[in-house]
C-alpha positions in Angstrom: 0.0 0.0 0.0 1.0 3.6 -0.5 2.0 6.1 2.1 -0.7 7.9 4.0 0.6 11.1 2.3 -1.4 10.0 -0.8 -4.5 9.6 1.3 -4.5 12.7 3.4 -3.9 15.7 1.1 -4.4 19.4 1.6 -6.3 20.9 -1.3 -9.3 22.9 -2.4 -12.9 21.6 -2.9 -15.4 20.8 -4.0 -14.3 17.3 -5.2 -11.2 15.2 -5.1 -12.3 13.0 -8.0 -13.9 15.8 -10.1 -11.7 18.8 -9.3 -8.3 17.7 -7.8 -7.9 14.6 -10.0 -8.7 16.3 -13.3 -6.5 19.2 -12.4 -3.6 16.8 -11.6 -4.2 15.0 -14.9 -4.2 18.2 -16.8 -0.9 19.4 -15.3 0.7 16.0 -16.1 -0.4 16.2 -19.7 0.7 19.8 -20.1 4.1 18.8 -18.6 4.4 16.0 -21.1 3.5 18.2 -24.1 5.3 21.6 -23.7 5.1 22.1 -27.4 1.3 22.4 -27.6 -0.4 25.6 -28.6 -3.9 24.1 -28.0 -5.6 21.4 -26.0 -8.8 19.5 -26.2 -10.2 17.5 -23.3 -13.2 15.1 -23.4 -14.9 14.3 -20.1 -16.8 11.0 -19.9 -19.1 9.3 -17.5 -19.5 10.9 -14.1 -17.1 13.7 -15.0 -19.4 14.6 -17.9 -22.6 14.3 -15.9 -21.6 16.4 -12.9 -18.6 18.3 -14.2 -20.3 21.7 -14.3 -21.4 21.4 -10.7 -18.0 20.1 -9.6 -16.2 22.8 -11.7 -14.3 20.1 -13.5 -14.0 22.2 -16.7 -12.7 25.2 -14.6 -10.1 23.0 -12.9 -8.9 21.6 -16.2 -8.7 24.9 -18.0 -6.9 26.6 -15.1 -4.3 23.8 -15.1 -3.7 24.0 -18.8 -3.7 27.8 -18.9 -2.6 29.9 -20.7 -2.7 27.5 -23.6 -6.1 27.6 -25.4 -8.2 24.7 -24.2 -11.6 23.3 -25.3 -13.4 21.1 -22.7 -16.2 18.9 -24.0 -18.7 17.1 -21.7 -18.9 14.0 -23.9 -21.3 11.8 -22.0 -20.8 8.0 -21.8 -19.6 6.4 -25.0 -20.8 3.1 -26.4 -17.4 1.6 -25.7 -16.6 0.4 -22.1 -14.7 2.9 -20.1 -11.7 1.8 -18.0 -13.2 3.9 -15.1 -16.3 6.0 -14.4 -14.1 9.1 -14.3 -12.3 9.0 -17.6 -10.8 11.9 -19.6 -9.2 12.0 -23.0 -6.5 14.7 -23.5 -5.4 15.9 -27.0 -2.4 18.2 -27.7 -2.1 20.2 -30.9 0.7 22.2 -32.5 -0.2 24.4 -35.5 -3.4 22.5 -36.0 -1.8 19.1 -36.0 -2.3 16.6 -33.2 0.9 15.9 -31.3 -0.2 14.0 -28.3 -2.9 11.9 -26.7 -3.5 10.4 -23.2 -6.5 8.7 -21.6 -6.4 9.4 -17.8 -8.7 8.3 -15.1 -9.5 10.1 -11.8 -9.7 7.2 -9.4 -10.6 8.9 -6.2 -9.0 11.0 -3.5 -7.4 13.2 -6.0 -5.3 10.3 -7.4 -5.1 9.5 -11.1 -4.2 6.6 -13.4 -2.9 6.7 -17.0 -4.5 4.1 -19.2 -2.0 1.5 -20.2 0.3 2.3 -17.3 0.4 0.8 -13.8 -2.3 2.4 -11.7 -0.4 2.6 -8.5 2.6 4.5 -9.6 3.2 6.0 -6.1 5.8 4.2 -3.9 4.4 1.1 -2.1 5.6 1.4 1.5 3.4 -1.2 3.3 4.2 -4.9 3.0 0.7 -6.0 4.2 -2.5 -5.3 2.2 -5.3 -6.6 4.4 -6.4 -5.8 8.0 -6.0 -9.5 8.8 -2.4 -9.4 7.8 -1.7 -6.1 9.6 -3.5 -7.3 12.8 -1.5 -10.5 12.9 1.7 -8.6 12.5 0.8 -6.1 15.2 -0.3 -8.9 17.6 3.0 -10.8 17.1 5.0 -7.6 17.7 2.7 -6.4 20.5 2.4 -3.0 18.9 -0.6 -0.7 18.1 -1.8 0.0 14.6 -0.4 3.6 14.9 3.0 2.2 15.9 2.8 0.0 12.8 2.2 3.1 10.7 5.1 5.0 12.3 7.5 2.1 11.9 6.6 1.6 8.3 6.4 5.2 7.2 9.5 6.5 9.0 10.2 9.6 11.0 8.7 12.2 8.6 5.1 10.9 8.8 4.5 12.4 12.3 5.2 16.0 11.3 3.2 15.4 8.2 0.2 14.3 10.2 0.7 17.3 12.5 0.4 19.5 9.5 -2.7 17.6 8.3 -4.3 18.1 11.8 -3.5 21.8 11.7 -5.2 22.1 8.3 -8.2 20.1 9.4 -8.7 22.4 12.4 -8.3 25.4 10.2 -11.0 24.2 7.8 -13.4 23.9 10.8 -12.5 27.3 12.1 -12.9 28.9 8.6 -16.3 27.2 8.3 -17.5 28.4 11.7 -16.6 32.0 10.9 -18.1 32.1 7.4 -21.7 32.8 6.7 -23.8 33.3 3.5 -25.2 31.3 0.7 -23.1 28.7 -1.2 -22.6 29.3 -5.0 -24.3 27.0 -7.5 -28.0 28.1 -7.6 -29.5 25.8 -4.9 -29.5 28.7 -2.4 -28.0 26.5 0.3 -27.2 28.6 3.4 -24.1 27.9 5.5 -25.4 26.5 8.8 -22.2 25.7 10.8 -22.1 28.9 12.8 -25.8 28.7 13.5 -25.4 25.2 14.9 -22.4 26.1 16.9 -24.1 29.1 18.6 -27.5 27.4 19.3 -26.8 26.4 22.9 -29.4 26.4 25.6 -29.1 26.5 29.4 -31.0 23.2 29.8 -29.2 21.4 26.9 -28.5 17.8 27.7 -25.0 16.4 27.4 -25.9 14.2 24.4 -27.7 17.0 22.6 -24.7 19.3 23.1 -22.4 16.5 21.7 -24.6 16.0 18.6 -24.9 19.8 18.0 -21.1 20.5 18.3 -20.1 17.4 16.3 -22.6 18.5 13.6 -21.4 22.1 13.7 -17.8 21.0 13.1 -18.9 18.6 10.3 -21.0 21.3 8.6 -18.1 23.8 8.9 -15.5 21.7 7.1 -18.0 20.3 4.6 -19.3 23.8 3.8 -15.8 25.0 3.2 -15.3 22.2 0.8 -18.6 23.0 -1.0 -17.5 26.6 -1.3 -14.1 25.6 -2.8 -12.2 26.3 0.4 -9.1 24.6 1.7 -9.7 21.2 3.2 -8.0 17.8 3.8 -9.1 14.8 1.8 -10.1 12.2 4.4 -10.4 10.1 2.2 -12.0 12.5 -0.3 -13.1 16.1 -0.5 -16.8 15.1 -0.4 -16.2 13.2 2.8 -13.6 15.6 4.3 -15.5 16.6 7.4 -16.2 13.3 9.2 -12.7 12.6 10.6 -11.8 16.2 11.7 -15.2 16.8 13.3 -15.1 13.9 15.7 -11.4 14.4 16.6 -11.9 18.1 17.1 -14.9 17.4 19.4 -13.0 14.8 21.5 -9.9 16.9 21.8 -12.0 19.8 23.1 -14.0 17.6 25.5 -11.3 15.2 26.7 -8.2 17.3 26.3 -6.4 14.9 24.0 -3.0 16.3 22.9 -2.1 16.9 19.3 0.3 14.0 19.7 -2.7 11.8 20.6 -4.6 13.1 17.5 -1.6 12.2 15.3 -1.8 8.6 16.5 -5.5 8.6 15.8 -5.0 10.0 12.3 -2.4 7.3 11.6 -4.8 4.5 12.6 -7.8 6.1 10.7 -5.5 6.6 7.7 -4.5 3.0 7.7 -8.2 2.0 7.5 -8.8 4.4 4.6 -5.7 3.0 2.8 -7.1 -0.5 3.1 -10.3 0.6 1.4 -8.5 2.5 -1.2 -6.3 -0.5 -2.0 -8.8 -3.3 -1.9 -12.0 -1.5 -3.1 -12.5 2.1 -3.9 -12.9 5.6 -2.4 -14.6 7.0 -5.5 -18.3 7.9 -5.4 -18.4 7.6 -9.2 -17.1 4.0 -9.0 -18.9 2.7 -5.9 -21.4 5.3 -4.7 -21.3 7.4 -1.6 -20.7 4.3 0.5 -17.1 4.4 -0.9 -16.6 8.0 0.3 -18.8 8.6 3.4 -18.7 5.0 4.4 -14.9 5.0 4.3 -14.7 8.3 6.2 -17.0 6.8 8.9 -14.8 3.8 9.2 -11.7 6.0 9.4 -13.3 8.2 12.1 -14.5 5.2 14.1 -11.0 3.6 14.1 -9.4 6.9 14.9 -11.7 7.3 17.9 -10.8 3.8 19.2 -7.1 4.7 18.9 -7.7 7.8 21.0 -9.4 5.8 23.7 -6.7 3.1 23.7 -8.9 0.2 22.5 -7.4 -3.0 21.2 -7.1 -4.5 17.7 -10.4 -6.3 17.8 -12.3 -3.3 19.0 -10.8 -1.1 16.4 -11.7 -3.6 13.7 -15.2 -3.9 15.0 -15.7 -0.2 15.0 -14.4 0.3 11.5 -16.4 -2.7 10.3 -19.7 -1.7 11.8 -19.3 1.9 10.6 -18.9 0.7 7.0 -21.5 -2.1 7.2 -24.3 0.2 7.9 -23.4 2.5 5.0 -23.6 -0.3 2.5 -25.6 0.6 -0.6 -25.5 4.4 0.1 -26.0 6.1 -3.2 -24.1 9.1 -4.6 -26.8 11.5 -5.9 -25.6 15.1 -5.6 -28.3 17.5 -6.6 -27.3 19.5 -9.7 -23.8 17.9 -9.4 -23.0 20.2 -6.5 -21.3 18.9 -3.3 -24.1 20.4 -1.2 -27.3 18.3 -1.0 -27.1 15.7 0.5 -23.3 15.8 0.9 -23.0 18.3 3.7 -25.6 16.7 6.0 -24.2 13.2 5.3 -20.8 14.3 6.8 -22.6 15.2 10.0 -24.6 12.0 10.1 -21.5 9.9 9.5 -19.6 11.7 12.2 -22.3 10.9 14.8 -22.4 7.3 13.5 -18.6 7.0 14.1 -19.1 7.9 17.7 -21.9 5.3 17.9 -19.5 2.7 16.5 -17.0 3.7 19.2 -19.6 2.9 21.9 -20.6 -0.4 20.3 -16.9 -1.4 20.0 -16.5 -0.8 23.7 -19.1 -3.3 24.6 -19.7 -5.8 21.8 -16.4 -6.4 19.9 -16.2 -10.0 21.2 -19.5 -10.8 19.4 -18.2 -9.8 16.0 -18.9 -12.2 13.1 -17.9 -10.0 10.1 -14.3 -9.0 9.4 -13.3 -5.6 8.2 -11.7 -7.1 5.1 -15.1 -8.8 4.3 -17.1 -5.7 4.6 -14.6 -3.8 2.3 -15.0 -6.5 -0.4 -18.8 -6.4 0.1 -18.8 -2.6 -0.3 -16.8 -2.8 -3.6 -19.1 -5.5 -5.1 -22.2 -3.6 -3.9 -20.9 -0.4 -5.5 -20.2 -2.1 -8.8 -23.7 -3.6 -8.8 -25.3 -0.2 -8.2 -27.0 1.4 -11.3 -24.9 4.1 -12.8 -27.7 6.5 -11.9 -26.7 6.2 -8.3 -22.9 6.6 -8.8 -22.3 10.3 -8.9 -24.0 11.0 -12.2 -26.9 13.1 -10.7 -29.4 11.0 -12.7 -31.1 9.3 -9.8 -32.0 9.6 -6.1 -32.4 13.1 -4.7 -30.8 14.5 -7.8 -33.7 13.3 -9.9 -36.4 14.8 -7.7 -34.8 18.0 -6.2 -34.2 20.7 -8.8 
């Protein structure tokens, strides 16, 4: 598996698959064709269906600027695509085609070039399943976070410190920003309203739900507005992990060092999904994005509270299991409805998974590896209408 540096990335919203990935692909193609005086880009599948809402065309043109560029929303061709987020890049010089590449945006801002190995980033982890990792950690009597630190080396801790700093900043920015999000749906930012709506007789559980949701709305609204966020594992699911960790740090006084350990464990869970299934909503529905984020957050919380391997696996498994089949149906292709609220709901569910793991991990019958494989197969079985094309679900009924 790759380093967590390819999972946790600081960038701008609203979509890692539809904005960050295409931008990265365009920069790579431009770098490979410095002679070009014109480009043409065809967006297929999900990129074509929701590209306007996700600002895919803007990201591609900005990356290829100042060279003249034509972006075409080409729909879904009769031929089978290698991935639901596929792009064809053409380079021209004096009207003659000088270059071509088919590039896929495979989730989390990562790309793959057709005909080349998909995972071209360095592989630093020797184990590729939770079962293998758990067995190694049990034999060595180490925690999952220790496994990450030993595998990644000394520079991963300061990297995760920077990631945590950026996560907290995205929440702060969201809490201090009001107004209506661009895109035409007239969605008001609600994070500040949630944060300030306290009452004297507010119960402890109500306060927890309100603050966790306020933090989740804050980071998710920043993403929807094109603000600076951290992919965890994607832009669309960026708010789940930071919201629960921010709440627990405020409430329990966990240090930043503790949070870094939690991010390491949560990142390992995200990496396993990314390697063995998918974190792309266009490929496997929202279960791949929000479901993975929920599993990451649940595992991170277990790490914070010093839970064992079995409890961490149970929390991550139950968090994903009850997201199975979740469709990706962004209204108008915007990462607003239902994406923002889903981040808040998933954050609360991650805390529920922590509680269940504290009591019931010994009764577990389903492994994390099994639920990851199930999620992938379920996603592939989903109609394309429910895989980030804005053709089904809420997107078909809310205009």
